[in-house]
C-alpha positions as CSV (number, residue, x, y, z in Angstrom):
1,M,73.2,-60.9,10.7
2,N,71.7,-57.5,11.5
3,E,68.7,-57.0,13.8
4,A,66.2,-56.4,11.0
5,A,67.2,-59.6,9.2
6,Q,67.0,-61.6,12.4
7,A,63.5,-60.2,13.1
8,Y,62.3,-61.1,9.6
9,W,63.8,-64.6,9.9
10,N,62.1,-65.2,13.3
11,E,58.8,-63.8,12.0
12,Y,58.8,-66.0,8.9
13,W,59.5,-69.2,10.8
14,G,57.0,-68.2,13.5
15,K,54.3,-68.6,10.9
16,Q,55.6,-71.9,9.4
17,G,54.7,-74.3,12.2
18,A,57.9,-76.1,11.4
19,E,61.3,-76.2,13.2
20,K,63.4,-73.2,12.3
21,P,66.7,-74.2,10.7
22,E,69.7,-73.4,12.8
23,S,71.8,-71.7,10.1
24,V,70.9,-68.8,7.9
25,S,73.0,-66.1,6.3
26,A,72.1,-62.6,5.3
27,W,73.7,-60.7,2.4
28,P,73.0,-58.3,-0.6
29,F,73.6,-59.3,-4.2
30,G,76.7,-57.9,-6.0
31,A,77.1,-54.5,-7.4
32,S,73.4,-53.6,-7.7
33,P,71.7,-55.1,-4.6
34,D,68.3,-53.5,-5.1
35,Q,68.0,-54.3,-8.8
36,L,69.2,-57.9,-8.3
37,A,66.9,-58.5,-5.3
38,Q,64.0,-57.3,-7.4
39,L,64.9,-59.8,-10.1
40,V,64.7,-62.5,-7.5
41,I,61.3,-61.3,-6.3
42,D,60.0,-61.1,-9.8
43,G,61.1,-64.7,-10.4
44,V,63.6,-63.8,-13.1
45,K,66.8,-64.4,-11.1
46,T,67.2,-68.0,-9.9
47,A,70.9,-68.3,-9.8
48,T,74.1,-66.5,-8.7
49,C,77.8,-67.1,-8.7
50,S,80.8,-66.0,-6.7
51,A,84.5,-66.4,-7.0
52,L,85.8,-69.4,-5.0
53,A,88.8,-67.2,-4.0
54,S,86.4,-64.9,-2.2
55,Y,85.1,-67.7,0.0
56,E,88.6,-68.8,0.7
57,A,89.9,-65.3,1.5
58,E,87.0,-64.7,3.9
59,R,87.2,-68.2,5.3
60,E,83.5,-68.6,4.6
61,P,81.9,-72.0,4.1
62,L,80.5,-72.7,0.6
63,P,76.8,-72.6,0.3
64,A,75.1,-76.0,0.2
65,A,71.7,-77.3,-1.0
66,G,69.1,-76.7,1.7
67,D,70.8,-73.5,3.0
68,Y,68.6,-70.5,3.6
69,S,69.7,-66.9,2.9
70,I,68.0,-63.6,3.7
71,I,68.5,-61.2,0.8
72,L,69.3,-57.6,1.8
73,D,68.8,-54.4,-0.1
74,S,71.3,-51.6,-0.5
75,K,70.3,-50.3,3.0
76,D,70.9,-53.8,4.6
77,L,67.2,-54.3,5.0
78,P,65.7,-57.7,4.4
79,V,63.6,-58.1,1.3
80,A,63.3,-61.9,0.7
81,I,64.3,-65.3,1.8
82,I,65.8,-67.8,-0.7
83,Q,66.8,-71.5,-0.3
84,T,69.8,-73.0,-2.2
85,V,68.8,-75.9,-4.3
86,E,72.1,-76.7,-6.0
87,V,75.8,-75.7,-5.8
88,T,78.4,-76.5,-8.4
89,V,82.0,-75.2,-8.5
90,M,83.3,-74.8,-12.1
91,P,85.7,-72.7,-14.2
92,M,84.2,-69.5,-15.4
93,N,84.8,-70.5,-19.0
94,E,82.7,-73.6,-18.5
95,V,79.6,-71.9,-17.1
96,P,76.8,-73.0,-19.5
97,E,74.6,-70.4,-21.2
98,E,71.5,-71.7,-19.4
99,F,73.1,-70.8,-16.0
100,A,74.0,-67.3,-17.2
101,V,70.5,-66.8,-18.3
102,A,69.2,-68.0,-15.0
103,E,71.2,-65.2,-13.3
104,G,68.5,-63.0,-14.9
105,E,70.7,-59.9,-15.5
106,G,70.8,-57.4,-18.4
107,D,69.5,-58.7,-21.7
108,R,69.8,-62.3,-20.3
109,T,72.4,-63.3,-22.9
110,Y,75.6,-65.2,-22.3
111,R,77.5,-62.4,-23.9
112,Y,76.1,-59.9,-21.4
113,W,76.7,-62.2,-18.4
114,R,80.3,-62.8,-19.5
115,E,81.2,-59.1,-19.9
116,V,79.6,-58.0,-16.6
117,H,81.0,-60.9,-14.6
118,E,84.5,-60.6,-16.1
119,D,84.5,-56.9,-15.0
120,F,83.1,-57.7,-11.6
121,F,85.5,-60.6,-10.9
122,T,88.5,-58.6,-12.2
123,K,87.8,-55.9,-9.6
124,E,86.9,-58.4,-6.8
125,L,90.0,-60.5,-7.4
126,G,92.1,-57.4,-7.7
127,R,91.1,-56.4,-4.1
128,L,92.3,-59.8,-3.0
129,G,95.6,-59.3,-4.8
130,L,94.7,-61.9,-7.4
131,A,94.5,-61.7,-11.2
132,F,91.5,-62.6,-13.2
133,S,91.8,-65.5,-15.6
134,D,89.3,-67.1,-17.9
135,D,89.2,-70.3,-15.8
136,I,88.8,-68.9,-12.3
137,P,86.7,-71.3,-10.2
138,L,83.2,-70.0,-9.6
139,V,80.7,-71.2,-7.0
140,C,77.5,-71.4,-9.0
141,E,74.4,-71.5,-6.9
142,R,70.8,-72.1,-7.9
143,F,68.1,-71.1,-5.5
144,R,64.3,-70.8,-5.1
145,L,62.4,-67.9,-3.6
146,V,60.8,-68.8,-0.3
147,D,59.3,-65.6,0.9
148,V,59.1,-61.9,0.1
149,K,59.0,-59.4,2.9
150,R,55.8,-57.4,2.7
């Protein structure tokens, strides 16, 4: 986690009067970090997904309910804090329309979500030396907005 994200995290919890969680991650959203972060701030985006293969390749633990994340913009500056409320691993071709809509992107249709994510995961998996398939396992995460950096 970079210095700006750590300072934001410490500042946020300093105002809470509660014990600060030990674990937090900091990361930007996908291909359009600023746009996607703004959708979170606006309350439109309440879900995200990643290829399970990416977690495995990077040896990263899967998110879990209760986890906190600091959302970074394209300059790696913190813009918000979210908390994971649910994590489900499922094949891409079984992601329900309601989840796709909760991702809040584009025209918020399943068709849009499918096209954009197929393109994104084809590239991402290609970098890992893997091929895209309709049933790649996705880590589907729902979250709530906790704080917006002012």
